[in-house]
N, CA, C and O atoms as a GROMACS GRO file, in nm:
protein
  336
    1MET      N    1  -0.542   0.153   0.385
    1MET     CA    2  -0.439   0.215   0.305
    1MET      C    3  -0.458   0.365   0.294
    1MET      O    4  -0.365   0.438   0.259
    2GLN      N    5  -0.577   0.411   0.324
    2GLN     CA    6  -0.605   0.553   0.308
    2GLN      C    7  -0.605   0.629   0.440
    2GLN      O    8  -0.630   0.750   0.441
    3GLY      N    9  -0.579   0.562   0.548
    3GLY     CA   10  -0.576   0.629   0.677
    3GLY      C   11  -0.713   0.668   0.728
    3GLY      O   12  -0.729   0.773   0.791
    4ARG      N   13  -0.811   0.586   0.704
    4ARG     CA   14  -0.948   0.612   0.748
    4ARG      C   15  -0.988   0.514   0.857
    4ARG      O   16  -0.921   0.414   0.880
    5ASP      N   17  -1.097   0.546   0.923
    5ASP     CA   18  -1.155   0.457   1.024
    5ASP      C   19  -1.055   0.416   1.132
    5ASP      O   20  -1.042   0.298   1.164
    6GLY      N   21  -0.986   0.514   1.188
    6GLY     CA   22  -0.894   0.487   1.296
    6GLY      C   23  -0.757   0.440   1.256
    6GLY      O   24  -0.675   0.409   1.343
    7TYR      N   25  -0.728   0.432   1.128
    7TYR     CA   26  -0.597   0.387   1.083
    7TYR      C   27  -0.505   0.500   1.038
    7TYR      O   28  -0.397   0.475   0.986
    8ARG      N   29  -0.546   0.622   1.059
    8ARG     CA   30  -0.464   0.736   1.020
    8ARG      C   31  -0.345   0.747   1.115
    8ARG      O   32  -0.360   0.736   1.237
    9VAL      N   33  -0.229   0.768   1.058
    9VAL     CA   34  -0.108   0.784   1.137
    9VAL      C   35  -0.076   0.933   1.141
    9VAL      O   36  -0.038   0.992   1.040
   10GLU      N   37  -0.090   0.992   1.257
   10GLU     CA   38  -0.058   1.133   1.275
   10GLU      C   39   0.085   1.145   1.325
   10GLU      O   40   0.126   1.074   1.416
   11THR      N   41   0.160   1.234   1.266
   11THR     CA   42   0.297   1.258   1.310
   11THR      C   43   0.316   1.407   1.334
   11THR      O   44   0.242   1.490   1.281
   12GLU      N   45   0.415   1.439   1.412
   12GLU     CA   46   0.449   1.579   1.435
   12GLU      C   47   0.516   1.634   1.310
   12GLU      O   48   0.578   1.558   1.235
   13PRO      N   49   0.505   1.764   1.286
   13PRO     CA   50   0.564   1.822   1.163
   13PRO      C   51   0.714   1.801   1.151
   13PRO      O   52   0.766   1.798   1.039
   14TRP      N   53   0.785   1.786   1.261
   14TRP     CA   54   0.930   1.770   1.256
   14TRP      C   55   0.974   1.624   1.252
   14TRP      O   56   1.094   1.596   1.263
   15THR      N   57   0.881   1.531   1.237
   15THR     CA   58   0.914   1.389   1.228
   15THR      C   59   0.992   1.365   1.098
   15THR      O   60   0.951   1.412   0.993
   16PRO      N   61   1.105   1.291   1.105
   16PRO     CA   62   1.180   1.262   0.982
   16PRO      C   63   1.093   1.190   0.879
   16PRO      O   64   1.015   1.102   0.913
   17ALA      N   65   1.107   1.229   0.754
   17ALA     CA   66   1.023   1.174   0.647
   17ALA      C   67   1.052   1.028   0.617
   17ALA      O   68   0.971   0.963   0.551
   18HIS      N   69   1.164   0.975   0.662
   18HIS     CA   70   1.199   0.837   0.629
   18HIS      C   71   1.130   0.734   0.717
   18HIS      O   72   1.145   0.614   0.695
   19LEU      N   73   1.055   0.777   0.816
   19LEU     CA   74   0.984   0.682   0.902
   19LEU      C   75   0.868   0.617   0.826
   19LEU      O   76   0.813   0.676   0.733
   20LEU      N   77   0.833   0.496   0.866
   20LEU     CA   78   0.723   0.426   0.800
   20LEU      C   79   0.590   0.482   0.847
   20LEU      O   80   0.530   0.430   0.941
   21THR      N   81   0.545   0.587   0.783
   21THR     CA   82   0.422   0.652   0.827
   21THR      C   83   0.315   0.657   0.719
   21THR      O   84   0.207   0.709   0.745
   22ASP      N   85   0.341   0.607   0.604
   22ASP     CA   86   0.239   0.615   0.499
   22ASP      C   87   0.239   0.490   0.412
   22ASP      O   88   0.331   0.409   0.415
   23TRP      N   89   0.133   0.477   0.333
   23TRP     CA   90   0.113   0.356   0.253
   23TRP      C   91   0.218   0.338   0.145
   23TRP      O   92   0.242   0.226   0.101
   24THR      N   93   0.283   0.447   0.100
   24THR     CA   94   0.386   0.431  -0.002
   24THR      C   95   0.507   0.356   0.052
   24THR      O   96   0.588   0.304  -0.024
   25LYS      N   97   0.520   0.352   0.184
   25LYS     CA   98   0.628   0.278   0.246
   25LYS      C   99   0.578   0.150   0.314
   25LYS      O  100   0.647   0.049   0.317
   26ILE      N  101   0.458   0.156   0.368
   26ILE     CA  102   0.403   0.041   0.439
   26ILE      C  103   0.378  -0.077   0.346
   26ILE      O  104   0.402  -0.192   0.383
   27ILE      N  105   0.330  -0.049   0.224
   27ILE     CA  106   0.305  -0.159   0.129
   27ILE      C  107   0.435  -0.233   0.095
   27ILE      O  108   0.443  -0.354   0.119
   28PRO      N  109   0.538  -0.165   0.041
   28PRO     CA  110   0.657  -0.242   0.001
   28PRO      C  111   0.741  -0.293   0.117
   28PRO      O  112   0.799  -0.402   0.107
   29TRP      N  113   0.750  -0.218   0.226
   29TRP     CA  114   0.841  -0.257   0.334
   29TRP      C  115   0.771  -0.325   0.451
   29TRP      O  116   0.838  -0.368   0.545
   30GLY      N  117   0.642  -0.335   0.447
   30GLY     CA  118   0.569  -0.398   0.557
   30GLY      C  119   0.481  -0.511   0.508
   30GLY      O  120   0.509  -0.628   0.533
   31ILE      N  121   0.374  -0.474   0.439
   31ILE     CA  122   0.276  -0.573   0.395
   31ILE      C  123   0.339  -0.674   0.299
   31ILE      O  124   0.312  -0.794   0.310
   32TYR      N  125   0.421  -0.627   0.205
   32TYR     CA  126   0.480  -0.722   0.111
   32TYR      C  127   0.574  -0.820   0.180
   32TYR      O  128   0.580  -0.937   0.142
   33GLU      N  129   0.646  -0.774   0.281
   33GLU     CA  130   0.734  -0.864   0.354
   33GLU      C  131   0.654  -0.975   0.424
   33GLU      O  132   0.695  -1.091   0.426
   34VAL      N  133   0.539  -0.938   0.481
   34VAL     CA  134   0.451  -1.038   0.544
   34VAL      C  135   0.397  -1.133   0.437
   34VAL      O  136   0.389  -1.254   0.459
   35TYR      N  137   0.360  -1.078   0.321
   35TYR     CA  138   0.310  -1.160   0.210
   35TYR      C  139   0.413  -1.265   0.168
   35TYR      O  140   0.379  -1.381   0.147
   36LYS      N  141   0.540  -1.224   0.156
   36LYS     CA  142   0.644  -1.318   0.115
   36LYS      C  143   0.661  -1.431   0.216
   36LYS      O  144   0.682  -1.546   0.178
   37GLU      N  145   0.653  -1.398   0.345
   37GLU     CA  146   0.673  -1.497   0.449
   37GLU      C  147   0.550  -1.584   0.473
   37GLU      O  148   0.562  -1.698   0.517
   38ASN      N  149   0.430  -1.529   0.446
   38ASN     CA  150   0.305  -1.600   0.474
   38ASN      C  151   0.206  -1.586   0.359
   38ASN      O  152   0.102  -1.521   0.375
   39PRO      N  153   0.234  -1.644   0.244
   39PRO     CA  154   0.144  -1.629   0.130
   39PRO      C  155   0.005  -1.686   0.155
   39PRO      O  156  -0.092  -1.646   0.090
   40GLU      N  157  -0.006  -1.777   0.250
   40GLU     CA  158  -0.136  -1.839   0.280
   40GLU      C  159  -0.234  -1.740   0.341
   40GLU      O  160  -0.354  -1.769   0.348
   41LEU      N  161  -0.187  -1.624   0.387
   41LEU     CA  162  -0.277  -1.524   0.445
   41LEU      C  163  -0.366  -1.456   0.341
   41LEU      O  164  -0.467  -1.395   0.375
   42GLY      N  165  -0.327  -1.467   0.215
   42GLY     CA  166  -0.408  -1.408   0.108
   42GLY      C  167  -0.401  -1.257   0.101
   42GLY      O  168  -0.497  -1.192   0.059
   43LEU      N  169  -0.288  -1.199   0.142
   43LEU     CA  170  -0.275  -1.053   0.138
   43LEU      C  171  -0.285  -0.998  -0.004
   43LEU      O  172  -0.333  -0.887  -0.023
   44ASP      N  173  -0.238  -1.074  -0.101
   44ASP     CA  174  -0.247  -1.027  -0.239
   44ASP      C  175  -0.392  -1.007  -0.281
   44ASP      O  176  -0.424  -0.909  -0.348
   45LYS      N  177  -0.480  -1.098  -0.242
   45LYS     CA  178  -0.623  -1.085  -0.274
   45LYS      C  179  -0.685  -0.969  -0.198
   45LYS      O  180  -0.770  -0.897  -0.251
   46MET      N  181  -0.644  -0.949  -0.072
   46MET     CA  182  -0.696  -0.837   0.006
   46MET      C  183  -0.657  -0.704  -0.057
   46MET      O  184  -0.739  -0.612  -0.064
   47ILE      N  185  -0.532  -0.693  -0.102
   47ILE     CA  186  -0.485  -0.570  -0.167
   47ILE      C  187  -0.563  -0.548  -0.296
   47ILE      O  188  -0.607  -0.436  -0.324
   48GLU      N  189  -0.579  -0.653  -0.374
   48GLU     CA  190  -0.653  -0.642  -0.500
   48GLU      C  191  -0.796  -0.596  -0.475
   48GLU      O  192  -0.846  -0.507  -0.544
   49ASP      N  193  -0.863  -0.655  -0.378
   49ASP     CA  194  -1.000  -0.617  -0.346
   49ASP      C  195  -1.008  -0.471  -0.300
   49ASP      O  196  -1.100  -0.398  -0.336
   50ALA      N  197  -0.911  -0.430  -0.218
   50ALA     CA  198  -0.909  -0.292  -0.170
   50ALA      C  199  -0.889  -0.194  -0.284
   50ALA      O  200  -0.953  -0.089  -0.288
   51ILE      N  201  -0.802  -0.227  -0.378
   51ILE     CA  202  -0.778  -0.140  -0.493
   51ILE      C  203  -0.904  -0.128  -0.578
   51ILE      O  204  -0.942  -0.019  -0.619
   52LEU      N  205  -0.970  -0.240  -0.603
   52LEU     CA  206  -1.093  -0.237  -0.683
   52LEU      C  207  -1.202  -0.156  -0.614
   52LEU      O  208  -1.276  -0.083  -0.680
   53GLU      N  209  -1.213  -0.167  -0.483
   53GLU     CA  210  -1.311  -0.089  -0.408
   53GLU      C  211  -1.278   0.060  -0.414
   53GLU      O  212  -1.368   0.142  -0.430
   54MET      N  213  -1.151   0.094  -0.402
   54MET     CA  214  -1.111   0.235  -0.408
   54MET      C  215  -1.138   0.297  -0.545
   54MET      O  216  -1.164   0.417  -0.554
   55MET      N  217  -1.132   0.217  -0.650
   55MET     CA  218  -1.156   0.270  -0.784
   55MET      C  219  -1.298   0.321  -0.802
   55MET      O  220  -1.325   0.398  -0.894
   56ASP      N  221  -1.389   0.281  -0.714
   56ASP     CA  222  -1.527   0.329  -0.718
   56ASP      C  223  -1.549   0.447  -0.624
   56ASP      O  224  -1.662   0.490  -0.604
   57GLY      N  225  -1.442   0.498  -0.566
   57GLY     CA  226  -1.455   0.601  -0.464
   57GLY      C  227  -1.438   0.743  -0.514
   57GLY      O  228  -1.459   0.773  -0.632
   58GLU      N  229  -1.399   0.827  -0.422
   58GLU     CA  230  -1.377   0.969  -0.450
   58GLU      C  231  -1.242   0.987  -0.518
   58GLU      O  232  -1.165   0.892  -0.529
   59PRO      N  233  -1.212   1.109  -0.566
   59PRO     CA  234  -1.086   1.130  -0.638
   59PRO      C  235  -0.961   1.084  -0.560
   59PRO      O  236  -0.871   1.025  -0.620
   60PHE      N  237  -0.954   1.110  -0.429
   60PHE     CA  238  -0.837   1.066  -0.354
   60PHE      C  239  -0.830   0.914  -0.350
   60PHE      O  240  -0.721   0.857  -0.358
   61ASP      N  241  -0.943   0.848  -0.337
   61ASP     CA  242  -0.946   0.702  -0.337
   61ASP      C  243  -0.889   0.648  -0.468
   61ASP      O  244  -0.809   0.554  -0.468
   62ILE      N  245  -0.930   0.707  -0.577
   62ILE     CA  246  -0.884   0.664  -0.709
   62ILE      C  247  -0.734   0.690  -0.723
   62ILE      O  248  -0.661   0.607  -0.778
   63TYR      N  249  -0.688   0.804  -0.673
   63TYR     CA  250  -0.545   0.836  -0.676
   63TYR      C  251  -0.465   0.729  -0.601
   63TYR      O  252  -0.364   0.680  -0.652
   64VAL      N  253  -0.508   0.694  -0.481
   64VAL     CA  254  -0.437   0.593  -0.402
   64VAL      C  255  -0.437   0.459  -0.477
   64VAL      O  256  -0.334   0.393  -0.484
   65ALA      N  257  -0.550   0.421  -0.531
   65ALA     CA  258  -0.558   0.294  -0.604
   65ALA      C  259  -0.463   0.292  -0.723
   65ALA      O  260  -0.389   0.196  -0.743
   66LEU      N  261  -0.464   0.399  -0.802
   66LEU     CA  262  -0.376   0.405  -0.919
   66LEU      C  263  -0.230   0.409  -0.879
   66LEU      O  264  -0.146   0.349  -0.946
   67TYR      N  265  -0.199   0.478  -0.770
   67TYR     CA  266  -0.061   0.482  -0.724
   67TYR      C  267  -0.014   0.344  -0.679
   67TYR      O  268   0.101   0.306  -0.704
   68LEU      N  269  -0.101   0.270  -0.613
   68LEU     CA  270  -0.064   0.135  -0.572
   68LEU      C  271  -0.040   0.045  -0.693
   68LEU      O  272   0.051  -0.038  -0.692
   69VAL      N  273  -0.122   0.061  -0.796
   69VAL     CA  274  -0.101  -0.016  -0.920
   69VAL      C  275   0.032   0.026  -0.984
   69VAL      O  276   0.106  -0.059  -1.033
   70TYR      N  277   0.060   0.156  -0.982
   70TYR     CA  278   0.186   0.207  -1.038
   70TYR      C  279   0.306   0.149  -0.963
   70TYR      O  280   0.403   0.106  -1.024
   71ILE      N  281   0.299   0.148  -0.829
   71ILE     CA  282   0.407   0.090  -0.749
   71ILE      C  283   0.428  -0.056  -0.788
   71ILE      O  284   0.541  -0.102  -0.803
   72GLN      N  285   0.319  -0.129  -0.803
   72GLN     CA  286   0.328  -0.270  -0.841
   72GLN      C  287   0.392  -0.285  -0.979
   72GLN      O  288   0.477  -0.371  -1.000
   73TYR      N  289   0.350  -0.200  -1.073
   73TYR     CA  290   0.404  -0.206  -1.209
   73TYR      C  291   0.554  -0.176  -1.208
   73TYR      O  292   0.633  -0.248  -1.270
   74LYS      N  293   0.592  -0.070  -1.138
   74LYS     CA  294   0.733  -0.033  -1.133
   74LYS      C  295   0.816  -0.138  -1.059
   74LYS      O  296   0.933  -0.158  -1.090
   75SER      N  297   0.756  -0.204  -0.962
   75SER     CA  298   0.830  -0.302  -0.883
   75SER      C  299   0.879  -0.418  -0.969
   75SER      O  300   0.980  -0.480  -0.937
   76ILE      N  301   0.809  -0.446  -1.076
   76ILE     CA  302   0.852  -0.552  -1.165
   76ILE      C  303   0.987  -0.516  -1.226
   76ILE      O  304   1.076  -0.601  -1.234
   77SER      N  305   1.002  -0.390  -1.270
   77SER     CA  306   1.129  -0.349  -1.328
   77SER      C  307   1.236  -0.326  -1.222
   77SER      O  308   1.355  -0.339  -1.250
   78TRP      N  309   1.194  -0.292  -1.099
   78TRP     CA  310   1.290  -0.272  -0.990
   78TRP      C  311   1.329  -0.405  -0.926
   78TRP      O  312   1.425  -0.410  -0.850
   79SER      N  313   1.256  -0.512  -0.955
   79SER     CA  314   1.274  -0.642  -0.893
   79SER      C  315   1.271  -0.632  -0.741
   79SER      O  316   1.347  -0.699  -0.672
   80ARG      N  317   1.183  -0.549  -0.690
   80ARG     CA  318   1.178  -0.530  -0.545
   80ARG      C  319   1.055  -0.593  -0.484
   80ARG      O  320   1.068  -0.683  -0.400
   81ILE      N  321   0.937  -0.549  -0.524
   81ILE     CA  322   0.815  -0.606  -0.471
   81ILE      C  323   0.727  -0.648  -0.587
   81ILE      O  324   0.728  -0.587  -0.693
   82CYS      N  325   0.653  -0.751  -0.565
   82CYS     CA  326   0.562  -0.794  -0.672
   82CYS      C  327   0.464  -0.895  -0.614
   82CYS      O  328   0.501  -1.007  -0.578
   83PHE      N  329   0.338  -0.854  -0.607
   83PHE     CA  330   0.233  -0.949  -0.572
   83PHE      C  331   0.199  -1.024  -0.698
   83PHE      O  332   0.157  -0.963  -0.797
   84ASN      N  333   0.216  -1.154  -0.699
   84ASN     CA  334   0.188  -1.233  -0.820
   84ASN      C  335   0.041  -1.249  -0.842
   84ASN      O  336   0.000  -1.313  -0.939
   0.00000   0.00000   0.00000
């Protein structure tokens, strides 16, 4: 989720911002869609474990973790995404 260890997505500066290039879009429009179709994969537990691990990290790690929790919280009111 943080673009580390070979998972960083590099784009050219003129790339349109609406492309799926970051975790703020990949979580709701990618991972959550897979979760809905295949709940047996345990993606909700993987996301939870990743968030908990990030909370013990550096400031950027904590920011990403809190933002993911915020997205989840807001998704309840938006009725869009929600890992149960």
